[in-house]
PDB file of N, CA, C and O in Angstrom, chain B, residues numbered from 101:
ATOM      1  N   MET B 101     -59.283  -1.932  25.391  1.00  0.00           N
ATOM      2  CA  MET B 101     -58.705  -1.743  26.204  1.00  0.00           C
ATOM      3  C   MET B 101     -57.356  -1.664  26.341  1.00  0.00           C
ATOM      4  O   MET B 101     -56.911  -2.790  26.116  1.00  0.00           O
ATOM      5  N   SER B 102     -56.481  -0.905  26.597  1.00  0.00           N
ATOM      6  CA  SER B 102     -54.974  -1.127  26.533  1.00  0.00           C
ATOM      7  C   SER B 102     -54.452  -1.722  27.555  1.00  0.00           C
ATOM      8  O   SER B 102     -54.608  -1.510  28.758  1.00  0.00           O
ATOM      9  N   LEU B 103     -53.596  -2.752  26.803  1.00  0.00           N
ATOM     10  CA  LEU B 103     -52.621  -3.124  28.160  1.00  0.00           C
ATOM     11  C   LEU B 103     -51.318  -2.155  28.630  1.00  0.00           C
ATOM     12  O   LEU B 103     -50.708  -1.460  27.817  1.00  0.00           O
ATOM     13  N   ASN B 104     -51.058  -2.202  29.752  1.00  0.00           N
ATOM     14  CA  ASN B 104     -49.965  -1.574  30.487  1.00  0.00           C
ATOM     15  C   ASN B 104     -48.698  -2.619  29.958  1.00  0.00           C
ATOM     16  O   ASN B 104     -48.792  -3.774  29.542  1.00  0.00           O
ATOM     17  N   PRO B 105     -47.660  -1.884  30.114  1.00  0.00           N
ATOM     18  CA  PRO B 105     -46.348  -2.773  29.964  1.00  0.00           C
ATOM     19  C   PRO B 105     -46.295  -4.111  30.726  1.00  0.00           C
ATOM     20  O   PRO B 105     -46.086  -5.172  30.138  1.00  0.00           O
ATOM     21  N   TYR B 106     -46.447  -4.044  31.763  1.00  0.00           N
ATOM     22  CA  TYR B 106     -46.372  -5.019  32.834  1.00  0.00           C
ATOM     23  C   TYR B 106     -47.040  -6.302  32.476  1.00  0.00           C
ATOM     24  O   TYR B 106     -46.503  -7.408  32.530  1.00  0.00           O
ATOM     25  N   GLU B 107     -48.588  -5.983  32.007  1.00  0.00           N
ATOM     26  CA  GLU B 107     -49.139  -6.766  31.649  1.00  0.00           C
ATOM     27  C   GLU B 107     -48.990  -7.552  30.509  1.00  0.00           C
ATOM     28  O   GLU B 107     -49.133  -8.775  30.518  1.00  0.00           O
ATOM     29  N   VAL B 108     -48.604  -6.652  29.172  1.00  0.00           N
ATOM     30  CA  VAL B 108     -47.899  -7.239  28.050  1.00  0.00           C
ATOM     31  C   VAL B 108     -46.935  -7.809  28.593  1.00  0.00           C
ATOM     32  O   VAL B 108     -47.029  -8.962  28.172  1.00  0.00           O
ATOM     33  N   ARG B 109     -46.125  -7.763  29.208  1.00  0.00           N
ATOM     34  CA  ARG B 109     -44.720  -8.632  29.594  1.00  0.00           C
ATOM     35  C   ARG B 109     -45.406 -10.025  30.290  1.00  0.00           C
ATOM     36  O   ARG B 109     -45.002 -11.160  30.036  1.00  0.00           O
ATOM     37  N   LEU B 110     -46.347  -9.763  31.071  1.00  0.00           N
ATOM     38  CA  LEU B 110     -46.829 -11.121  31.555  1.00  0.00           C
ATOM     39  C   LEU B 110     -47.459 -12.040  30.664  1.00  0.00           C
ATOM     40  O   LEU B 110     -47.206 -13.245  30.673  1.00  0.00           O
ATOM     41  N   GLN B 111     -48.376 -11.426  29.799  1.00  0.00           N
ATOM     42  CA  GLN B 111     -48.923 -12.116  28.681  1.00  0.00           C
ATOM     43  C   GLN B 111     -47.876 -12.885  27.807  1.00  0.00           C
ATOM     44  O   GLN B 111     -48.122 -14.024  27.409  1.00  0.00           O
ATOM     45  N   VAL B 112     -46.659 -12.219  27.505  1.00  0.00           N
ATOM     46  CA  VAL B 112     -45.412 -12.501  26.616  1.00  0.00           C
ATOM     47  C   VAL B 112     -44.891 -13.834  27.454  1.00  0.00           C
ATOM     48  O   VAL B 112     -44.601 -14.836  26.800  1.00  0.00           O
ATOM     49  N   LEU B 113     -44.783 -13.848  28.764  1.00  0.00           N
ATOM     50  CA  LEU B 113     -44.183 -14.645  29.576  1.00  0.00           C
ATOM     51  C   LEU B 113     -45.022 -15.919  29.562  1.00  0.00           C
ATOM     52  O   LEU B 113     -44.467 -17.012  29.452  1.00  0.00           O
ATOM     53  N   GLY B 114     -46.200 -15.817  29.658  1.00  0.00           N
ATOM     54  CA  GLY B 114     -47.592 -16.757  29.584  1.00  0.00           C
ATOM     55  C   GLY B 114     -47.299 -17.639  28.211  1.00  0.00           C
ATOM     56  O   GLY B 114     -47.264 -18.870  28.203  1.00  0.00           O
ATOM     57  N   MET B 115     -47.137 -16.969  27.293  1.00  0.00           N
ATOM     58  CA  MET B 115     -46.943 -17.377  25.677  1.00  0.00           C
ATOM     59  C   MET B 115     -45.808 -18.270  25.671  1.00  0.00           C
ATOM     60  O   MET B 115     -45.854 -19.415  25.220  1.00  0.00           O
ATOM     61  N   ALA B 116     -44.677 -17.669  26.237  1.00  0.00           N
ATOM     62  CA  ALA B 116     -43.579 -18.451  26.006  1.00  0.00           C
ATOM     63  C   ALA B 116     -43.355 -19.633  26.961  1.00  0.00           C
ATOM     64  O   ALA B 116     -42.527 -20.468  26.597  1.00  0.00           O
ATOM     65  N   LYS B 117     -43.987 -19.817  28.145  1.00  0.00           N
ATOM     66  CA  LYS B 117     -44.127 -20.980  28.839  1.00  0.00           C
ATOM     67  C   LYS B 117     -44.947 -21.856  28.122  1.00  0.00           C
ATOM     68  O   LYS B 117     -44.546 -23.008  27.956  1.00  0.00           O
ATOM     69  N   ASP B 118     -46.317 -21.414  27.549  1.00  0.00           N
ATOM     70  CA  ASP B 118     -47.162 -22.630  26.820  1.00  0.00           C
ATOM     71  C   ASP B 118     -46.597 -23.086  25.455  1.00  0.00           C
ATOM     72  O   ASP B 118     -46.968 -24.155  24.970  1.00  0.00           O
ATOM     73  N   LEU B 119     -45.807 -22.378  24.902  1.00  0.00           N
ATOM     74  CA  LEU B 119     -44.922 -22.744  23.773  1.00  0.00           C
ATOM     75  C   LEU B 119     -44.122 -23.757  24.139  1.00  0.00           C
ATOM     76  O   LEU B 119     -44.244 -24.844  23.576  1.00  0.00           O
ATOM     77  N   LEU B 120     -43.281 -23.582  25.032  1.00  0.00           N
ATOM     78  CA  LEU B 120     -42.208 -24.665  25.243  1.00  0.00           C
ATOM     79  C   LEU B 120     -42.791 -25.770  25.847  1.00  0.00           C
ATOM     80  O   LEU B 120     -42.386 -26.904  25.590  1.00  0.00           O
ATOM     81  N   THR B 121     -43.852 -25.523  26.755  1.00  0.00           N
ATOM     82  CA  THR B 121     -44.319 -26.617  27.403  1.00  0.00           C
ATOM     83  C   THR B 121     -44.869 -27.489  26.221  1.00  0.00           C
ATOM     84  O   THR B 121     -44.260 -28.504  25.883  1.00  0.00           O
ATOM     85  N   ASP B 122     -45.869 -27.145  25.678  1.00  0.00           N
ATOM     86  CA  ASP B 122     -46.537 -28.041  24.352  1.00  0.00           C
ATOM     87  C   ASP B 122     -45.304 -28.352  23.717  1.00  0.00           C
ATOM     88  O   ASP B 122     -45.191 -29.577  23.764  1.00  0.00           O
ATOM     89  N   GLN B 123     -44.332 -27.848  23.151  1.00  0.00           N
ATOM     90  CA  GLN B 123     -43.526 -28.485  22.625  1.00  0.00           C
ATOM     91  C   GLN B 123     -42.756 -29.596  23.187  1.00  0.00           C
ATOM     92  O   GLN B 123     -42.343 -30.487  22.445  1.00  0.00           O
ATOM     93  N   TYR B 124     -42.534 -29.604  24.454  1.00  0.00           N
ATOM     94  CA  TYR B 124     -41.955 -30.539  25.418  1.00  0.00           C
ATOM     95  C   TYR B 124     -42.974 -31.805  25.482  1.00  0.00           C
ATOM     96  O   TYR B 124     -42.582 -32.957  25.292  1.00  0.00           O
ATOM     97  N   HIS B 125     -44.068 -31.533  25.716  1.00  0.00           N
ATOM     98  CA  HIS B 125     -44.883 -32.545  25.488  1.00  0.00           C
ATOM     99  C   HIS B 125     -45.315 -33.516  24.311  1.00  0.00           C
ATOM    100  O   HIS B 125     -45.527 -34.729  24.346  1.00  0.00           O
ATOM    101  N   THR B 126     -45.384 -32.590  23.224  1.00  0.00           N
ATOM    102  CA  THR B 126     -45.389 -33.006  22.022  1.00  0.00           C
ATOM    103  C   THR B 126     -44.180 -33.831  21.689  1.00  0.00           C
ATOM    104  O   THR B 126     -44.293 -35.003  21.328  1.00  0.00           O
ATOM    105  N   ASN B 127     -43.033 -33.228  21.807  1.00  0.00           N
ATOM    106  CA  ASN B 127     -41.907 -34.349  21.579  1.00  0.00           C
ATOM    107  C   ASN B 127     -41.408 -35.330  22.549  1.00  0.00           C
ATOM    108  O   ASN B 127     -40.394 -36.011  22.401  1.00  0.00           O
ATOM    109  N   ARG B 128     -42.201 -35.346  23.549  1.00  0.00           N
ATOM    110  CA  ARG B 128     -41.946 -36.474  24.800  1.00  0.00           C
ATOM    111  C   ARG B 128     -43.087 -37.588  24.131  1.00  0.00           C
ATOM    112  O   ARG B 128     -42.706 -38.743  23.939  1.00  0.00           O
ATOM    113  N   ASP B 129     -44.200 -37.275  23.860  1.00  0.00           N
ATOM    114  CA  ASP B 129     -45.354 -38.081  23.074  1.00  0.00           C
ATOM    115  C   ASP B 129     -44.922 -38.658  21.996  1.00  0.00           C
ATOM    116  O   ASP B 129     -45.343 -39.808  21.876  1.00  0.00           O
ATOM    117  N   LEU B 130     -44.079 -38.209  20.974  1.00  0.00           N
ATOM    118  CA  LEU B 130     -43.705 -38.827  19.831  1.00  0.00           C
ATOM    119  C   LEU B 130     -42.891 -39.665  19.956  1.00  0.00           C
ATOM    120  O   LEU B 130     -43.032 -40.651  19.232  1.00  0.00           O
ATOM    121  N   LEU B 131     -41.664 -39.634  20.948  1.00  0.00           N
ATOM    122  CA  LEU B 131     -40.813 -40.451  21.451  1.00  0.00           C
ATOM    123  C   LEU B 131     -41.197 -41.728  21.991  1.00  0.00           C
ATOM    124  O   LEU B 131     -40.632 -42.785  21.713  1.00  0.00           O
ATOM    125  N   VAL B 132     -42.426 -41.565  22.971  1.00  0.00           N
ATOM    126  CA  VAL B 132     -42.791 -42.562  23.841  1.00  0.00           C
ATOM    127  C   VAL B 132     -43.572 -43.482  22.530  1.00  0.00           C
ATOM    128  O   VAL B 132     -43.432 -44.705  22.527  1.00  0.00           O
ATOM    129  N   GLN B 133     -44.345 -42.836  21.498  1.00  0.00           N
ATOM    130  CA  GLN B 133     -45.246 -43.508  20.554  1.00  0.00           C
ATOM    131  C   GLN B 133     -44.254 -44.151  19.356  1.00  0.00           C
ATOM    132  O   GLN B 133     -44.709 -44.914  18.504  1.00  0.00           O
ATOM    133  N   LYS B 134     -42.893 -43.763  19.399  1.00  0.00           N
ATOM    134  CA  LYS B 134     -42.221 -44.462  18.641  1.00  0.00           C
ATOM    135  C   LYS B 134     -41.559 -45.500  19.276  1.00  0.00           C
ATOM    136  O   LYS B 134     -41.212 -46.447  18.571  1.00  0.00           O
ATOM    137  N   TYR B 135     -41.305 -45.519  20.498  1.00  0.00           N
ATOM    138  CA  TYR B 135     -40.887 -46.759  21.341  1.00  0.00           C
ATOM    139  C   TYR B 135     -41.860 -47.850  21.430  1.00  0.00           C
ATOM    140  O   TYR B 135     -41.593 -49.051  21.425  1.00  0.00           O
ATOM    141  N   GLU B 136     -43.190 -47.226  21.526  1.00  0.00           N
ATOM    142  CA  GLU B 136     -44.371 -48.276  21.562  1.00  0.00           C
ATOM    143  C   GLU B 136     -44.556 -49.339  20.335  1.00  0.00           C
ATOM    144  O   GLU B 136     -44.838 -50.535  20.264  1.00  0.00           O
ATOM    145  N   PHE B 137     -44.243 -48.250  19.365  1.00  0.00           N
ATOM    146  CA  PHE B 137     -44.438 -48.875  17.808  1.00  0.00           C
ATOM    147  C   PHE B 137     -43.231 -49.926  17.886  1.00  0.00           C
ATOM    148  O   PHE B 137     -43.607 -51.026  17.481  1.00  0.00           O
ATOM    149  N   ALA B 138     -42.116 -49.911  18.222  1.00  0.00           N
ATOM    150  CA  ALA B 138     -41.006 -50.284  18.034  1.00  0.00           C
ATOM    151  C   ALA B 138     -41.075 -51.945  19.036  1.00  0.00           C
ATOM    152  O   ALA B 138     -40.938 -53.111  18.664  1.00  0.00           O
ATOM    153  N   ARG B 139     -41.284 -51.483  20.072  1.00  0.00           N
ATOM    154  CA  ARG B 139     -41.726 -52.553  21.217  1.00  0.00           C
ATOM    155  C   ARG B 139     -42.918 -53.576  20.415  1.00  0.00           C
ATOM    156  O   ARG B 139     -42.760 -54.796  20.375  1.00  0.00           O
ATOM    157  N   GLN B 140     -43.737 -53.106  19.992  1.00  0.00           N
ATOM    158  CA  GLN B 140     -44.825 -54.287  19.376  1.00  0.00           C
ATOM    159  C   GLN B 140     -44.533 -54.796  18.208  1.00  0.00           C
ATOM    160  O   GLN B 140     -44.929 -55.900  17.833  1.00  0.00           O
ATOM    161  N   ALA B 141     -43.749 -53.951  17.485  1.00  0.00           N
ATOM    162  CA  ALA B 141     -43.247 -54.781  16.265  1.00  0.00           C
ATOM    163  C   ALA B 141     -41.975 -55.584  16.547  1.00  0.00           C
ATOM    164  O   ALA B 141     -41.324 -56.010  15.593  1.00  0.00           O
ATOM    165  N   ALA B 142     -41.574 -55.819  17.843  1.00  0.00           N
ATOM    166  CA  ALA B 142     -40.326 -56.604  18.291  1.00  0.00           C
ATOM    167  C   ALA B 142     -40.545 -57.839  19.133  1.00  0.00           C
ATOM    168  O   ALA B 142     -39.810 -58.793  19.388  1.00  0.00           O
ATOM    169  N   GLU B 143     -41.875 -57.507  19.515  1.00  0.00           N
ATOM    170  CA  GLU B 143     -42.735 -58.305  20.265  1.00  0.00           C
ATOM    171  C   GLU B 143     -42.369 -59.839  19.961  1.00  0.00           C
ATOM    172  O   GLU B 143     -42.432 -60.151  18.772  1.00  0.00           O
ATOM    173  N   GLY B 144     -42.003 -60.822  20.856  1.00  0.00           N
ATOM    174  CA  GLY B 144     -41.567 -61.878  20.601  1.00  0.00           C
ATOM    175  C   GLY B 144     -39.989 -62.219  20.069  1.00  0.00           C
ATOM    176  O   GLY B 144     -39.678 -63.391  19.856  1.00  0.00           O
ATOM    177  N   SER B 145     -39.255 -61.390  19.919  1.00  0.00           N
ATOM    178  CA  SER B 145     -37.848 -61.338  19.427  1.00  0.00           C
ATOM    179  C   SER B 145     -37.268 -60.989  20.689  1.00  0.00           C
ATOM    180  O   SER B 145     -37.906 -60.626  21.677  1.00  0.00           O
ATOM    181  N   SER B 146     -35.725 -61.146  20.584  1.00  0.00           N
ATOM    182  CA  SER B 146     -34.687 -61.010  21.418  1.00  0.00           C
ATOM    183  C   SER B 146     -34.512 -59.295  21.196  1.00  0.00           C
ATOM    184  O   SER B 146     -33.990 -58.709  22.144  1.00  0.00           O
ATOM    185  N   ASN B 147     -34.821 -58.658  20.284  1.00  0.00           N
ATOM    186  CA  ASN B 147     -34.377 -57.698  20.027  1.00  0.00           C
ATOM    187  C   ASN B 147     -35.219 -56.405  20.176  1.00  0.00           C
ATOM    188  O   ASN B 147     -35.680 -55.663  19.310  1.00  0.00           O
ATOM    189  N   GLN B 148     -35.293 -56.345  21.720  1.00  0.00           N
ATOM    190  CA  GLN B 148     -36.142 -55.110  22.357  1.00  0.00           C
ATOM    191  C   GLN B 148     -35.731 -53.562  22.307  1.00  0.00           C
ATOM    192  O   GLN B 148     -34.714 -53.283  22.943  1.00  0.00           O
ATOM    193  N   PRO B 149     -36.234 -52.756  21.792  1.00  0.00           N
ATOM    194  CA  PRO B 149     -35.866 -51.341  21.826  1.00  0.00           C
ATOM    195  C   PRO B 149     -35.608 -51.024  23.267  1.00  0.00           C
ATOM    196  O   PRO B 149     -36.133 -51.631  24.200  1.00  0.00           O
ATOM    197  N   VAL B 150     -34.518 -49.747  23.417  1.00  0.00           N
ATOM    198  CA  VAL B 150     -34.381 -49.111  24.514  1.00  0.00           C
ATOM    199  C   VAL B 150     -35.436 -48.098  24.589  1.00  0.00           C
ATOM    200  O   VAL B 150     -35.771 -47.601  23.513  1.00  0.00           O
ATOM    201  N   PHE B 151     -36.029 -47.693  25.664  1.00  0.00           N
ATOM    202  CA  PHE B 151     -36.549 -46.313  26.170  1.00  0.00           C
ATOM    203  C   PHE B 151     -35.950 -45.318  25.940  1.00  0.00           C
ATOM    204  O   PHE B 151     -34.976 -44.948  26.595  1.00  0.00           O
ATOM    205  N   PRO B 152     -36.543 -44.583  24.750  1.00  0.00           N
ATOM    206  CA  PRO B 152     -35.840 -43.169  24.836  1.00  0.00           C
ATOM    207  C   PRO B 152     -35.313 -42.297  25.912  1.00  0.00           C
ATOM    208  O   PRO B 152     -35.600 -42.524  27.087  1.00  0.00           O
ATOM    209  N   GLU B 153     -34.555 -41.309  25.559  1.00  0.00           N
ATOM    210  CA  GLU B 153     -34.297 -40.481  26.860  1.00  0.00           C
ATOM    211  C   GLU B 153     -34.882 -39.504  26.281  1.00  0.00           C
ATOM    212  O   GLU B 153     -34.757 -39.142  25.111  1.00  0.00           O
ATOM    213  N   ILE B 154     -35.948 -38.789  27.632  1.00  0.00           N
ATOM    214  CA  ILE B 154     -36.890 -38.000  27.358  1.00  0.00           C
ATOM    215  C   ILE B 154     -36.313 -36.626  27.425  1.00  0.00           C
ATOM    216  O   ILE B 154     -35.281 -36.603  28.095  1.00  0.00           O
ATOM    217  N   PRO B 155     -36.715 -35.328  26.868  1.00  0.00           N
ATOM    218  CA  PRO B 155     -36.020 -34.297  26.685  1.00  0.00           C
ATOM    219  C   PRO B 155     -36.481 -33.670  28.075  1.00  0.00           C
ATOM    220  O   PRO B 155     -37.555 -33.877  28.639  1.00  0.00           O
ATOM    221  N   ASP B 156     -35.308 -32.762  28.555  1.00  0.00           N
ATOM    222  CA  ASP B 156     -35.646 -32.286  29.862  1.00  0.00           C
ATOM    223  C   ASP B 156     -36.748 -31.143  29.707  1.00  0.00           C
ATOM    224  O   ASP B 156     -36.804 -30.491  28.664  1.00  0.00           O
ATOM    225  N   PHE B 157     -37.662 -30.907  30.812  1.00  0.00           N
ATOM    226  CA  PHE B 157     -38.790 -30.284  30.869  1.00  0.00           C
ATOM    227  C   PHE B 157     -38.118 -28.796  30.870  1.00  0.00           C
ATOM    228  O   PHE B 157     -37.039 -28.605  31.431  1.00  0.00           O
ATOM    229  N   PRO B 158     -38.989 -27.519  30.054  1.00  0.00           N
ATOM    230  CA  PRO B 158     -38.327 -26.388  30.242  1.00  0.00           C
ATOM    231  C   PRO B 158     -37.927 -25.705  31.377  1.00  0.00           C
ATOM    232  O   PRO B 158     -38.575 -25.695  32.423  1.00  0.00           O
ATOM    233  N   THR B 159     -36.601 -24.985  31.150  1.00  0.00           N
ATOM    234  CA  THR B 159     -36.458 -24.568  32.853  1.00  0.00           C
ATOM    235  C   THR B 159     -36.688 -23.000  32.782  1.00  0.00           C
ATOM    236  O   THR B 159     -36.804 -22.342  31.749  1.00  0.00           O
ATOM    237  N   GLU B 160     -36.728 -22.554  34.031  1.00  0.00           N
ATOM    238  CA  GLU B 160     -36.976 -20.950  33.857  1.00  0.00           C
ATOM    239  C   GLU B 160     -36.158 -20.069  32.903  1.00  0.00           C
ATOM    240  O   GLU B 160     -36.568 -19.114  32.243  1.00  0.00           O
ATOM    241  N   GLU B 161     -34.844 -20.610  32.966  1.00  0.00           N
ATOM    242  CA  GLU B 161     -34.143 -19.830  31.955  1.00  0.00           C
ATOM    243  C   GLU B 161     -34.388 -19.877  30.891  1.00  0.00           C
ATOM    244  O   GLU B 161     -34.449 -18.769  30.358  1.00  0.00           O
ATOM    245  N   LYS B 162     -34.682 -21.188  29.907  1.00  0.00           N
ATOM    246  CA  LYS B 162     -35.324 -21.378  28.749  1.00  0.00           C
ATOM    247  C   LYS B 162     -36.580 -20.491  28.331  1.00  0.00           C
ATOM    248  O   LYS B 162     -36.705 -19.919  27.249  1.00  0.00           O
ATOM    249  N   ILE B 163     -37.644 -20.480  29.571  1.00  0.00           N
ATOM    250  CA  ILE B 163     -38.736 -19.688  29.632  1.00  0.00           C
ATOM    251  C   ILE B 163     -38.720 -18.447  29.279  1.00  0.00           C
ATOM    252  O   ILE B 163     -39.437 -17.959  28.406  1.00  0.00           O
ATOM    253  N   LEU B 164     -37.670 -17.708  30.124  1.00  0.00           N
ATOM    254  CA  LEU B 164     -37.423 -16.283  29.983  1.00  0.00           C
ATOM    255  C   LEU B 164     -36.444 -15.937  28.816  1.00  0.00           C
ATOM    256  O   LEU B 164     -36.219 -14.761  28.529  1.00  0.00           O
ATOM    257  N   GLU B 165     -35.808 -17.081  28.083  1.00  0.00           N
ATOM    258  CA  GLU B 165     -34.672 -16.452  26.934  1.00  0.00           C
ATOM    259  C   GLU B 165     -36.046 -16.325  25.736  1.00  0.00           C
ATOM    260  O   GLU B 165     -36.137 -15.369  24.966  1.00  0.00           O
ATOM    261  N   LYS B 166     -36.980 -17.400  25.770  1.00  0.00           N
ATOM    262  CA  LYS B 166     -38.088 -17.709  24.825  1.00  0.00           C
ATOM    263  C   LYS B 166     -38.877 -16.408  24.717  1.00  0.00           C
ATOM    264  O   LYS B 166     -39.116 -15.849  23.647  1.00  0.00           O
ATOM    265  N   ALA B 167     -39.332 -15.892  26.145  1.00  0.00           N
ATOM    266  CA  ALA B 167     -40.238 -14.699  26.464  1.00  0.00           C
ATOM    267  C   ALA B 167     -39.164 -13.512  25.792  1.00  0.00           C
ATOM    268  O   ALA B 167     -39.740 -12.826  24.948  1.00  0.00           O
ATOM    269  N   ASN B 168     -37.927 -13.198  25.977  1.00  0.00           N
ATOM    270  CA  ASN B 168     -37.257 -12.163  25.815  1.00  0.00           C
ATOM    271  C   ASN B 168     -37.241 -11.927  24.013  1.00  0.00           C
ATOM    272  O   ASN B 168     -37.279 -10.867  23.389  1.00  0.00           O
ATOM    273  N   LYS B 169     -37.185 -13.082  23.598  1.00  0.00           N
ATOM    274  CA  LYS B 169     -37.213 -12.912  22.221  1.00  0.00           C
ATOM    275  C   LYS B 169     -38.525 -12.734  21.534  1.00  0.00           C
ATOM    276  O   LYS B 169     -38.611 -12.309  20.382  1.00  0.00           O
ATOM    277  N   LEU B 170     -39.724 -13.130  22.407  1.00  0.00           N
ATOM    278  CA  LEU B 170     -40.655 -12.687  21.817  1.00  0.00           C
ATOM    279  C   LEU B 170     -41.270 -11.494  22.090  1.00  0.00           C
ATOM    280  O   LEU B 170     -42.188 -10.990  21.443  1.00  0.00           O
ATOM    281  N   TYR B 171     -40.583 -10.934  23.345  1.00  0.00           N
ATOM    282  CA  TYR B 171     -40.863  -9.240  23.753  1.00  0.00           C
ATOM    283  C   TYR B 171     -40.575  -8.315  22.712  1.00  0.00           C
ATOM    284  O   TYR B 171     -41.241  -7.374  22.280  1.00  0.00           O
ATOM    285  N   LYS B 172     -39.013  -8.937  22.260  1.00  0.00           N
ATOM    286  CA  LYS B 172     -38.475  -7.669  21.508  1.00  0.00           C
ATOM    287  C   LYS B 172     -39.227  -7.807  20.190  1.00  0.00           C
ATOM    288  O   LYS B 172     -39.098  -6.811  19.479  1.00  0.00           O
ATOM    289  N   PHE B 173     -40.101  -8.940  19.595  1.00  0.00           N
ATOM    290  CA  PHE B 173     -40.822  -8.828  18.490  1.00  0.00           C
ATOM    291  C   PHE B 173     -41.825  -7.720  18.864  1.00  0.00           C
ATOM    292  O   PHE B 173     -42.130  -6.801  18.104  1.00  0.00           O
ATOM    293  N   VAL B 174     -42.165  -7.844  19.739  1.00  0.00           N
ATOM    294  CA  VAL B 174     -43.721  -6.659  20.387  1.00  0.00           C
ATOM    295  C   VAL B 174     -43.142  -5.245  20.548  1.00  0.00           C
ATOM    296  O   VAL B 174     -43.824  -4.292  20.173  1.00  0.00           O
ATOM    297  N   ASP B 175     -41.935  -5.051  21.078  1.00  0.00           N
ATOM    298  CA  ASP B 175     -41.209  -3.880  21.342  1.00  0.00           C
ATOM    299  C   ASP B 175     -39.814  -3.860  20.985  1.00  0.00           C
ATOM    300  O   ASP B 175     -38.952  -4.133  21.820  1.00  0.00           O
ATOM    301  N   PRO B 176     -39.488  -3.495  19.573  1.00  0.00           N
ATOM    302  CA  PRO B 176     -38.377  -3.876  19.036  1.00  0.00           C
ATOM    303  C   PRO B 176     -37.460  -2.809  19.487  1.00  0.00           C
ATOM    304  O   PRO B 176     -36.365  -2.838  18.926  1.00  0.00           O
ATOM    305  N   LYS B 177     -37.641  -1.830  20.402  1.00  0.00           N
ATOM    306  CA  LYS B 177     -36.742  -0.776  20.770  1.00  0.00           C
ATOM    307  C   LYS B 177     -35.631  -0.982  21.319  1.00  0.00           C
ATOM    308  O   LYS B 177     -34.902  -0.034  21.611  1.00  0.00           O
TER     309      LYS B 177
END
């Protein structure tokens, strides 16, 4: 069964959202893990690490930008 253009765009939009949110969660988790490691290493000293700035969650604009980039790969015209 073949997908119509609307279904393809909907799938590409979902793919873009998933890619960006997965990337966000991975980056956030890495920052928190690094902080926890540094906090445990500095335990008992007065030199405590500062909690990192968490990146912004992907906005609709970023998701649409990524979707358009992916869609151009699927439909290069």
